[in-house]
C-alpha positions as CSV (number, residue, x, y, z in Angstrom):
1,M,-31.6,19.1,12.3
2,G,-33.4,21.1,15.0
3,K,-34.2,17.9,16.9
4,L,-30.9,16.2,16.5
5,S,-29.7,14.3,19.6
6,V,-26.0,13.9,20.1
7,Y,-26.0,12.4,23.6
8,L,-29.4,10.9,24.2
9,P,-30.9,7.9,22.3
10,P,-34.3,8.0,20.5
11,F,-37.1,7.7,23.0
12,A,-39.8,5.0,23.0
13,G,-42.3,5.7,20.2
14,D,-46.1,5.8,20.3
15,Y,-46.4,2.2,18.9
16,S,-44.3,1.0,21.8
17,G,-46.6,2.8,24.3
18,A,-49.7,1.3,22.7
19,C,-48.2,-2.2,22.8
20,A,-47.2,-1.7,26.5
21,A,-50.8,-0.6,27.4
22,L,-52.3,-3.6,25.5
23,F,-49.8,-6.3,26.7
24,D,-51.9,-7.8,29.5
25,F,-55.1,-8.1,27.5
26,R,-56.0,-11.3,25.6
27,C,-55.8,-9.5,22.2
28,L,-54.1,-9.8,18.9
29,I,-51.8,-6.9,18.1
30,V,-50.7,-6.3,14.5
31,L,-48.0,-3.8,14.0
32,C,-48.0,-2.6,10.4
33,D,-44.3,-2.1,9.8
34,A,-41.5,-3.4,7.6
35,A,-40.2,-5.8,10.3
36,C,-38.1,-3.4,12.4
37,C,-40.5,-1.5,14.7
38,T,-41.9,-4.8,16.1
39,K,-38.4,-5.9,17.0
40,N,-37.6,-2.6,18.5
41,Y,-40.6,-2.9,20.9
42,I,-40.0,-6.5,21.8
43,E,-36.2,-6.2,22.3
44,Y,-35.9,-2.8,23.9
45,D,-39.2,-1.4,25.2
46,E,-41.0,-4.3,26.9
47,P,-39.4,-5.9,29.9
48,R,-42.3,-8.3,30.4
49,W,-41.6,-10.0,27.1
50,H,-38.8,-12.0,28.7
51,R,-41.1,-13.5,31.3
52,R,-44.1,-14.3,29.1
53,K,-45.3,-13.5,25.6
54,T,-48.3,-11.8,24.1
55,T,-49.6,-12.3,20.5
56,T,-48.0,-9.5,18.5
57,L,-47.6,-9.9,14.8
58,C,-45.4,-8.0,12.4
59,A,-47.1,-7.1,9.1
60,Q,-43.7,-7.2,7.2
61,L,-44.9,-4.6,4.7
62,R,-43.3,-5.0,1.2
63,T,-42.3,-2.2,-1.1
64,L,-44.8,-2.9,-3.8
65,E,-47.7,-3.2,-1.3
66,V,-46.9,0.1,0.2
67,T,-46.3,1.8,-3.2
68,L,-49.5,0.5,-4.7
69,G,-51.6,0.7,-1.5
70,D,-52.4,-3.0,-1.6
71,D,-53.4,-4.2,1.8
72,R,-55.2,-7.4,0.7
73,R,-52.4,-9.7,1.9
74,L,-52.1,-8.0,5.3
75,L,-55.9,-8.2,5.8
76,R,-56.1,-11.8,4.7
77,Q,-53.3,-12.9,7.0
78,T,-54.8,-10.9,9.9
79,V,-58.2,-12.6,9.4
80,E,-56.5,-16.0,9.4
81,A,-54.6,-15.2,12.6
82,A,-57.7,-13.8,14.3
83,L,-59.8,-16.9,13.4
84,A,-57.1,-19.2,14.6
85,Q,-56.4,-17.4,17.8
86,R,-59.9,-16.2,18.6
87,P,-58.7,-13.2,20.8
88,D,-61.0,-10.9,22.7
89,F,-60.2,-8.2,20.2
90,V,-57.7,-7.2,17.5
91,V,-55.7,-4.0,17.3
92,L,-54.0,-2.6,14.2
93,L,-51.1,-0.2,14.9
94,G,-49.3,2.1,12.6
95,S,-45.6,2.8,12.1
96,P,-43.7,5.5,10.0
97,V,-44.4,3.8,6.7
98,P,-48.2,3.6,7.1
99,A,-48.3,7.1,8.4
100,I,-46.4,8.5,5.4
101,V,-48.5,6.7,2.8
102,G,-51.8,7.2,4.7
103,M,-52.8,3.6,5.4
104,D,-56.4,3.5,6.6
105,L,-56.1,1.5,9.8
106,E,-59.6,2.3,11.1
107,G,-61.1,1.2,7.8
108,M,-59.1,-2.0,7.8
109,A,-60.3,-2.7,11.4
110,R,-63.9,-2.3,10.3
111,E,-63.4,-4.7,7.5
112,L,-61.6,-7.2,9.7
113,E,-64.4,-7.1,12.3
114,A,-67.0,-7.6,9.5
115,Q,-65.2,-10.7,8.3
116,T,-64.4,-12.3,11.7
117,G,-67.0,-11.0,14.1
118,I,-64.2,-10.2,16.5
119,P,-64.0,-6.6,17.8
120,A,-61.2,-4.7,16.1
121,M,-59.8,-1.2,16.3
122,G,-57.2,0.7,14.4
123,L,-55.0,3.1,16.3
124,E,-53.2,5.8,14.3
125,T,-49.8,5.5,15.8
126,S,-47.0,6.7,13.6
127,G,-43.6,6.3,15.3
128,F,-43.2,10.0,15.2
129,S,-45.0,10.8,18.5
130,S,-44.0,9.9,22.1
131,Y,-44.8,6.7,23.9
132,Q,-47.3,8.6,26.0
133,R,-49.4,9.3,22.9
134,G,-49.6,5.6,22.1
135,I,-50.7,4.8,25.7
136,E,-53.4,7.5,25.5
137,L,-54.7,6.0,22.2
138,A,-54.7,2.5,23.6
139,L,-56.4,3.3,26.9
140,D,-59.0,5.4,25.2
141,G,-59.7,2.8,22.6
142,V,-60.1,-0.1,25.0
143,Y,-62.2,2.0,27.4
144,R,-64.4,3.4,24.6
145,R,-65.1,-0.1,23.2
146,F,-65.5,-2.2,26.4
147,G,-66.2,0.1,29.4
148,D,-69.7,-0.4,30.7
149,R,-71.2,3.1,31.3
150,Q,-74.2,1.6,33.1
151,R,-72.0,0.1,35.8
152,P,-73.2,1.3,39.3
153,R,-70.7,3.4,41.3
154,Q,-68.6,1.3,43.7
155,P,-67.6,3.3,46.8
156,R,-63.9,3.3,47.7
157,V,-62.8,1.7,44.5
158,V,-59.9,3.2,42.6
159,N,-58.7,2.9,39.0
160,L,-55.0,3.2,38.4
161,L,-54.5,5.0,35.0
162,G,-51.3,5.2,33.0
163,A,-49.4,2.3,34.6
164,T,-46.9,0.8,32.2
165,P,-43.3,-0.4,32.5
166,L,-42.1,2.5,30.3
167,D,-42.6,4.7,33.4
168,L,-42.7,2.2,36.3
169,G,-39.9,-0.1,35.2
170,A,-39.5,-3.8,35.3
171,G,-39.9,-4.2,39.1
172,N,-43.0,-4.4,41.3
173,N,-44.1,-0.8,41.3
174,A,-47.6,-1.6,40.0
175,G,-48.0,-4.0,43.0
176,L,-46.6,-1.5,45.4
177,L,-49.1,1.1,44.1
178,R,-51.9,-1.3,44.8
179,E,-50.6,-1.8,48.3
180,A,-50.4,2.0,48.9
181,V,-54.1,2.3,47.7
182,A,-55.0,-0.5,50.2
183,Q,-53.2,1.3,53.0
184,A,-55.2,4.4,52.2
185,G,-58.4,2.4,52.8
186,F,-59.4,1.9,49.2
187,S,-59.2,-1.0,46.7
188,V,-58.0,-1.1,43.1
189,G,-60.7,-2.0,40.6
190,C,-58.8,-1.7,37.4
191,C,-55.1,-1.0,36.8
192,M,-54.8,0.3,33.2
193,A,-52.7,-1.3,32.0
194,M,-50.6,-3.7,34.1
195,D,-52.1,-6.9,35.4
196,C,-55.3,-5.8,33.8
197,T,-58.2,-7.8,32.3
198,L,-61.0,-6.9,30.0
199,E,-63.5,-7.6,32.8
200,Q,-61.8,-5.0,34.9
201,V,-62.1,-2.5,32.1
202,R,-65.9,-3.2,31.9
203,H,-66.1,-2.4,35.6
204,A,-63.9,0.7,35.4
205,P,-66.7,3.3,34.9
206,G,-68.1,2.3,38.3
207,A,-65.0,3.5,40.3
208,A,-65.3,6.2,42.9
209,V,-62.0,7.9,41.9
210,N,-59.2,7.6,39.4
211,L,-55.5,7.7,40.4
212,V,-53.4,8.9,37.5
213,V,-49.8,7.5,37.9
214,S,-48.3,8.9,34.7
215,A,-49.1,11.8,32.4
216,A,-50.3,9.2,29.8
217,G,-53.3,8.5,32.0
218,L,-54.6,12.1,32.2
219,S,-56.5,12.0,28.9
220,L,-58.6,9.1,29.9
221,A,-59.1,10.4,33.5
222,R,-60.5,13.7,32.1
223,K,-62.7,11.8,29.7
224,M,-64.2,9.7,32.6
225,E,-64.6,12.9,34.6
226,R,-66.6,14.5,31.8
227,E,-68.7,11.5,31.0
228,M,-69.1,9.7,34.3
229,G,-68.4,12.4,36.9
230,I,-65.4,10.4,38.3
231,P,-62.8,12.7,39.9
232,Y,-59.1,12.0,39.5
233,V,-55.9,12.5,41.4
234,P,-52.6,12.8,39.5
235,F,-50.1,11.6,42.1
236,L,-47.5,9.0,42.9
237,P,-47.1,8.1,46.6
238,L,-43.3,8.5,46.9
239,G,-41.2,7.6,49.8
240,A,-42.2,7.1,53.5
241,G,-44.9,9.8,53.6
242,G,-46.5,9.1,50.2
243,A,-49.2,6.7,51.4
244,Q,-50.6,9.2,53.9
245,A,-50.6,12.0,51.4
246,L,-52.3,9.6,48.9
247,G,-55.0,8.7,51.4
248,D,-55.8,12.4,52.1
249,L,-56.1,13.2,48.4
250,L,-58.3,10.2,47.6
251,E,-60.6,11.0,50.6
252,R,-61.0,14.6,49.5
253,A,-61.8,13.6,45.9
254,V,-64.5,11.2,47.1
255,E,-66.0,13.6,49.6
256,T,-66.1,16.6,47.3
257,G,-66.7,14.7,44.0
258,R,-64.0,17.0,42.5
259,S,-60.5,16.2,41.1
260,Q,-57.6,17.0,43.4
261,I,-54.5,18.4,41.9
262,P,-52.1,19.1,44.8
263,A,-50.0,22.2,44.6
264,P,-46.6,22.4,46.3
265,A,-45.6,25.1,48.9
266,P,-43.6,28.0,47.4
267,A,-39.8,27.7,47.4
268,G,-37.5,29.6,49.6
269,N,-34.7,32.0,48.6
270,A,-32.0,29.4,48.0
271,E,-30.2,29.6,44.6
272,D,-29.0,26.0,44.3
273,G,-32.1,24.7,42.4
274,I,-33.0,21.1,41.6
275,L,-34.0,20.1,38.1
276,L,-36.3,17.0,37.8
277,V,-36.4,15.5,34.3
278,G,-39.0,12.8,33.6
279,D,-42.7,12.0,33.4
280,Q,-44.7,15.0,34.5
281,V,-46.7,13.2,37.2
282,M,-43.5,11.8,38.6
283,T,-41.7,15.1,38.7
284,H,-44.7,16.8,40.2
285,S,-45.0,14.2,42.9
286,M,-41.3,14.4,43.7
287,R,-41.6,18.2,44.1
288,L,-44.6,17.7,46.5
289,A,-42.6,15.1,48.5
290,L,-39.6,17.3,48.8
291,R,-41.7,20.3,49.9
292,A,-43.4,18.1,52.5
293,M,-39.9,17.1,53.8
294,G,-39.0,20.7,54.3
295,C,-36.9,21.3,51.1
296,A,-36.7,25.1,50.5
297,R,-34.6,24.9,47.3
298,P,-36.3,25.8,44.0
299,V,-37.5,22.6,42.4
300,V,-38.2,22.7,38.6
301,G,-39.9,20.0,36.6
302,G,-38.8,19.3,33.1
303,S,-40.1,16.9,30.5
304,F,-39.5,15.8,26.9
305,F,-43.0,14.3,26.7
306,T,-45.8,16.5,28.1
307,A,-46.3,20.1,29.4
308,D,-49.7,19.7,31.0
309,P,-50.7,23.1,32.5
310,D,-52.6,21.6,35.4
311,L,-49.4,20.0,36.7
312,A,-47.0,22.7,35.7
313,Q,-45.6,25.3,38.1
314,P,-44.0,28.7,37.2
315,G,-40.6,28.0,35.8
316,D,-41.2,24.4,34.7
317,L,-39.7,23.4,31.4
318,F,-40.7,21.5,28.3
319,F,-37.9,20.2,26.2
320,Q,-38.7,19.9,22.5
321,R,-35.1,18.8,21.8
322,E,-31.9,17.8,23.6
323,A,-30.5,21.3,23.1
324,D,-33.3,22.7,25.3
325,L,-32.1,20.6,28.2
326,I,-28.5,21.7,27.6
327,R,-29.5,25.3,27.6
328,A,-31.3,24.9,30.9
329,L,-28.2,23.3,32.5
330,R,-26.0,26.1,31.2
331,S,-28.3,28.7,32.8
332,G,-26.6,28.2,36.2
333,Q,-30.0,27.8,38.0
334,F,-29.4,24.2,39.0
335,A,-27.0,22.6,41.4
336,A,-28.6,19.1,41.2
337,L,-30.2,17.1,38.3
338,V,-32.5,14.2,38.8
339,G,-33.3,12.0,35.7
340,D,-32.3,9.0,33.7
341,P,-28.7,7.8,34.1
342,L,-28.1,8.5,30.4
343,L,-28.4,12.2,31.1
344,A,-24.8,11.8,32.5
345,R,-23.7,11.7,28.8
346,I,-24.4,15.4,28.5
347,P,-21.2,17.3,29.4
348,E,-23.1,20.1,31.2
349,S,-24.7,17.5,33.6
350,R,-21.3,16.5,34.9
351,E,-20.9,19.9,36.6
352,R,-23.9,19.2,38.8
353,K,-24.9,16.6,41.3
354,L,-26.7,13.9,39.3
355,C,-29.2,11.7,41.1
356,P,-30.1,8.8,38.7
357,L,-33.8,7.9,38.4
358,P,-34.1,5.5,35.4
359,H,-36.9,6.2,33.0
360,P,-37.3,3.1,30.7
361,A,-38.9,5.3,27.9
362,V,-35.5,7.0,27.7
363,S,-32.9,4.4,28.4
364,S,-34.9,1.2,27.5
365,R,-33.4,-2.1,28.7
366,L,-30.2,-0.5,29.9
367,H,-31.6,0.5,33.2
368,W,-35.2,-0.8,33.4
369,D,-34.3,-3.1,36.3
370,E,-32.9,-0.2,38.3
371,V,-36.1,1.8,38.7
372,P,-36.4,2.1,42.5
373,D,-39.4,1.0,44.5
374,L,-41.4,4.2,44.4
375,T,-43.1,3.8,47.8
376,G,-40.2,2.2,49.6
377,G,-36.8,3.0,51.1
378,E,-35.0,3.4,47.8
379,M,-37.1,6.4,46.8
380,E,-36.9,7.8,50.4
381,R,-33.1,7.7,50.2
382,L,-33.1,9.5,46.9
383,L,-35.3,12.3,48.3
384,Q,-33.2,12.5,51.4
385,E,-30.1,12.8,49.2
386,L,-31.7,15.8,47.5
387,L,-32.4,17.4,50.8
């Protein structure tokens, strides 16, 4: 009962994150579930599904198959679908039932590839981890399989890592981020994974720098830094001054060949703190923007999903359960709360100024059309309101 949520809904699971990261590829996704997890992803976690479709199959696992460990029917139907569709690759994803019984998705992927000649991978999603874990697995799997490590370095080319609607919403934030990169004097080579193609993934190892736009992209960015020497910048260009700050960070990363993790100026002595709840790259970038605008109030980042030490500042919070957020609100440190509109359901939030910033991984389709343009006037007004 320790993780019981009374006011907040279940957050997007890892299989939804993986499906979101794979949506734009010409691939066959097979979600090994009993017919409910696939519907959950399509109906509640993927805003692009209503504009166009991707090939996502539900395994419709049966009780006897799971009990006896019989995966022959699933493998046969997946082979038939792969041969009929001829996708660029096939991905098998897990859900709670395969996780509990120990279904060997990687072994099934190897057998599938041997029978069809089509590249296949099994990702050990379980439904018990956050959407960010699913995005990490998908990005790493696609890059590991298709990234061309011999690709020559392309100066002033940037990869966007960790871009999915679960953080950026159903609007045009991916396009706006591309425009911000262009304003900084760079070009986007690969946006993993919105408006992304397999050919762009092949070229990704040749980028000069990686721009990490959500915490889910940090794992791949660090992998590329270790293997290819590509520095990364975890940053979102928020509001009016974001593009200039982004340009400075990208220039320093290219010139020095070292990753740039910006640190905010220290807070003043004000007591009316601001609590930012959301993706860790988002909250860190908001804190930087507020400091650049002259905000002296304490600004604390909080997340239900990650607690990366490179982005954390003293006092930042990681919420393992809803009760942790309630405890933080009861502490009396915060006069303002920024986060998904569903946080207003928590009684303690009503005693503070609530600035809604929708996070589709939390509130799903209820507010995914209300995510503001991160580089435009909507975000600038939100920052000014906090000032």
